[in-house]
DRENPA-3360 file (N, C-alpha, C; in nm, 2 decimals, always signed):
BEGIN
1 = MKVNLIYF = +0.08/-0.17/-0.03/+0.01/-0.01/+0.00/+0.06/+0.12/+0.00 ~ +0.07/+0.21/-0.10/+0.14/+0.35/-0.08/+0.06/+0.46/+0.00 ~ +0.12/+0.52/+0.07/+0.06/+0.64/+0.15/+0.14/+0.74/+0.15 ~ +0.05/+0.88/+0.17/+0.12/+1.02/+0.20/+0.17/+0.99/+0.33 ~ +0.29/+1.04/+0.38/+0.29/+1.08/+0.49/+0.34/+1.24/+0.52 ~ +0.25/+1.32/+0.63/+0.30/+1.46/+0.64/+0.36/+1.45/+0.76 ~ +0.46/+1.53/+0.78/+0.54/+1.55/+0.93/+0.51/+1.65/+0.98 ~ +0.50/+1.71/+1.12/+0.45/+1.83/+1.16/+0.56/+1.85/+1.27;
9 = AWVRERIG = +0.59/+1.98/+1.31/+0.69/+2.05/+1.40/+0.84/+1.97/+1.44 ~ +0.84/+1.94/+1.54/+1.01/+1.83/+1.57/+0.98/+1.72/+1.50 ~ +0.88/+1.66/+1.49/+0.88/+1.51/+1.40/+0.95/+1.59/+1.25 ~ +0.89/+1.68/+1.21/+0.94/+1.71/+1.05/+1.08/+1.75/+1.07 ~ +1.14/+1.80/+1.18/+1.26/+1.89/+1.19/+1.36/+1.79/+1.21 ~ +1.34/+1.68/+1.28/+1.39/+1.53/+1.32/+1.42/+1.46/+1.20 ~ +1.33/+1.42/+1.12/+1.32/+1.37/+0.99/+1.39/+1.43/+0.88 ~ +1.35/+1.55/+0.90/+1.43/+1.63/+0.77/+1.36/+1.65/+0.66;
17 = KTEEQIEL = +1.21/+1.60/+0.65/+1.10/+1.64/+0.53/+1.00/+1.68/+0.61 ~ +0.89/+1.74/+0.50/+0.80/+1.79/+0.51/+0.69/+1.68/+0.49 ~ +0.71/+1.58/+0.37/+0.64/+1.54/+0.36/+0.67/+1.43/+0.26 ~ +0.63/+1.28/+0.26/+0.66/+1.15/+0.15/+0.57/+1.05/+0.14 ~ +0.59/+1.02/+0.02/+0.50/+0.89/+0.03/+0.60/+0.79/-0.02 ~ +0.54/+0.66/+0.05/+0.61/+0.56/+0.07/+0.54/+0.44/+0.06 ~ +0.58/+0.32/+0.02/+0.51/+0.18/+0.00/+0.54/+0.15/+0.13 ~ +0.41/+0.09/+0.18/+0.43/+0.00/+0.30/+0.41/-0.13/+0.28;
25 = PVSVVTVR = +0.48/-0.24/+0.35/+0.45/-0.38/+0.33/+0.34/-0.43/+0.40 ~ +0.31/-0.52/+0.32/+0.16/-0.57/+0.40/+0.13/-0.58/+0.55 ~ +0.26/-0.62/+0.61/+0.25/-0.64/+0.74/+0.26/-0.51/+0.85 ~ +0.24/-0.40/+0.79/+0.18/-0.24/+0.85/+0.04/-0.25/+0.81 ~ -0.03/-0.27/+0.96/-0.19/-0.27/+0.91/-0.23/-0.16/+1.02 ~ -0.17/-0.14/+1.12/-0.22/-0.04/+1.24/-0.13/+0.09/+1.25 ~ -0.18/+0.20/+1.32/-0.07/+0.33/+1.34/+0.07/+0.27/+1.42 ~ +0.02/+0.19/+1.51/+0.12/+0.13/+1.59/+0.25/+0.07/+1.48;
33 = DLLIHLKG = +0.19/-0.02/+1.40/+0.27/-0.10/+1.28/+0.38/+0.02/+1.24 ~ +0.27/+0.13/+1.19/+0.36/+0.20/+1.10/+0.46/+0.27/+1.16 ~ +0.44/+0.32/+1.29/+0.52/+0.40/+1.34/+0.68/+0.31/+1.38 ~ +0.62/+0.19/+1.43/+0.74/+0.08/+1.41/+0.83/+0.03/+1.31 ~ +0.74/+0.05/+1.17/+0.79/+0.04/+1.03/+0.90/+0.16/+1.03 ~ +0.85/+0.28/+1.06/+0.93/+0.41/+1.01/+1.05/+0.44/+1.10 ~ +1.04/+0.37/+1.22/+1.17/+0.40/+1.28/+1.26/+0.31/+1.27 ~ +1.24/+0.19/+1.18/+1.35/+0.13/+1.12/+1.41/+0.20/+0.99;
41 = LGEEYETA = +1.35/+0.30/+0.92/+1.38/+0.36/+0.82/+1.54/+0.44/+0.82 ~ +1.55/+0.45/+0.92/+1.71/+0.52/+0.92/+1.73/+0.61/+1.08 ~ +1.82/+0.67/+1.12/+1.88/+0.74/+1.24/+1.75/+0.85/+1.25 ~ +1.73/+0.93/+1.15/+1.68/+1.01/+1.19/+1.50/+0.99/+1.20 ~ +1.45/+0.88/+1.17/+1.32/+0.84/+1.19/+1.36/+0.78/+1.32 ~ +1.44/+0.71/+1.37/+1.46/+0.64/+1.50/+1.47/+0.78/+1.60 ~ +1.52/+0.84/+1.58/+1.53/+1.00/+1.69/+1.38/+1.03/+1.67 ~ +1.32/+1.09/+1.56/+1.21/+1.12/+1.59/+1.08/+1.07/+1.65;
49 = LQFPDVVR = +1.09/+0.93/+1.64/+1.00/+0.86/+1.70/+1.04/+0.75/+1.80 ~ +1.15/+0.79/+1.89/+1.20/+0.72/+1.99/+1.12/+0.68/+2.10 ~ +1.02/+0.78/+2.12/+0.92/+0.79/+2.19/+0.78/+0.75/+2.14 ~ +0.71/+0.68/+2.05/+0.64/+0.66/+1.98/+0.44/+0.68/+2.04 ~ +0.49/+0.61/+2.16/+0.37/+0.63/+2.26/+0.27/+0.78/+2.29 ~ +0.39/+0.89/+2.27/+0.36/+1.01/+2.27/+0.32/+1.09/+2.15 ~ +0.34/+1.04/+2.02/+0.33/+1.07/+1.88/+0.21/+1.04/+1.87 ~ +0.14/+1.17/+1.82/-0.01/+1.20/+1.77/+0.00/+1.11/+1.61;
57 = VAINQEHV = -0.13/+1.09/+1.57/-0.18/+1.06/+1.42/-0.28/+1.08/+1.39 ~ -0.28/+1.14/+1.27/-0.41/+1.15/+1.20/-0.43/+1.10/+1.06 ~ -0.52/+1.04/+1.05/-0.56/+0.96/+0.92/-0.66/+1.01/+0.84 ~ -0.63/+1.06/+0.74/-0.76/+1.15/+0.62/-0.79/+1.28/+0.75 ~ -0.70/+1.35/+0.78/-0.73/+1.46/+0.86/-0.81/+1.43/+1.00 ~ -0.79/+1.33/+1.05/-0.88/+1.27/+1.17/-0.77/+1.23/+1.28 ~ -0.78/+1.28/+1.41/-0.69/+1.21/+1.48/-0.72/+1.07/+1.52 ~ -0.65/+0.98/+1.53/-0.66/+0.83/+1.58/-0.59/+0.80/+1.68;
65 = EHDETIAG = -0.61/+0.67/+1.73/-0.53/+0.58/+1.83/-0.44/+0.52/+1.77 ~ -0.36/+0.45/+1.85/-0.28/+0.39/+1.77/-0.29/+0.23/+1.71 ~ -0.42/+0.19/+1.80/-0.46/+0.05/+1.76/-0.52/+0.08/+1.61 ~ -0.57/+0.20/+1.58/-0.63/+0.25/+1.44/-0.57/+0.16/+1.32 ~ -0.65/+0.11/+1.22/-0.62/+0.02/+1.10/-0.60/+0.17/+1.02 ~ -0.51/+0.12/+0.91/-0.46/+0.23/+0.84/-0.50/+0.22/+0.69 ~ -0.58/+0.10/+0.66/-0.67/+0.09/+0.57/-0.74/+0.18/+0.51 ~ -0.69/+0.22/+0.38/-0.81/+0.32/+0.31/-0.72/+0.45/+0.33;
73 = AREIGIFP = -0.62/+0.46/+0.40/-0.54/+0.57/+0.43/-0.52/+0.64/+0.30 ~ -0.55/+0.77/+0.28/-0.49/+0.86/+0.16/-0.36/+0.90/+0.20 ~ -0.37/+1.01/+0.36/-0.28/+1.07/+0.41/-0.28/+1.02/+0.55 ~ -0.13/+1.04/+0.59/-0.12/+1.03/+0.75/-0.04/+1.13/+0.81 ~ -0.07/+1.21/+0.91/+0.00/+1.33/+0.96/+0.04/+1.24/+1.06 ~ +0.18/+1.31/+1.11/+0.24/+1.27/+1.22/+0.30/+1.37/+1.30 ~ +0.23/+1.36/+1.44/+0.27/+1.53/+1.49/+0.32/+1.49/+1.65 ~ +0.39/+1.56/+1.71/+0.43/+1.54/+1.84/+0.28/+1.58/+1.94;
81 = PMTGG = +0.35/+1.57/+2.05/+0.22/+1.57/+2.15/+0.16/+1.69/+2.12 ~ +0.08/+1.75/+2.14/+0.02/+1.88/+2.18/-0.01/+1.93/+2.30 ~ +0.04/+2.03/+2.33/+0.00/+2.10/+2.46/-0.14/+2.22/+2.44 ~ -0.18/+2.24/+2.56/-0.30/+2.33/+2.58/-0.25/+2.47/+2.61 ~ -0.32/+2.57/+2.59/-0.26/+2.70/+2.61/-0.40/+2.80/+2.60;
% end
């Protein structure tokens, strides 16, 4: 499955890309699987996603939990934790 990933704030800064389109292996089914897969793509991904439990994710512009399936996703946004204010 090919998906468009968009990175925000310090996730973008650490990975060094605003967005990219990647082909995912069939074993990547959930958001959690995606984050684990991305961590294996290189040191910059490992650094950006070293604490995956705090990373927020949106599928097709809707925030989702890490156990959410990514089937049918056209766009996946990856964000740092959000703070109030």
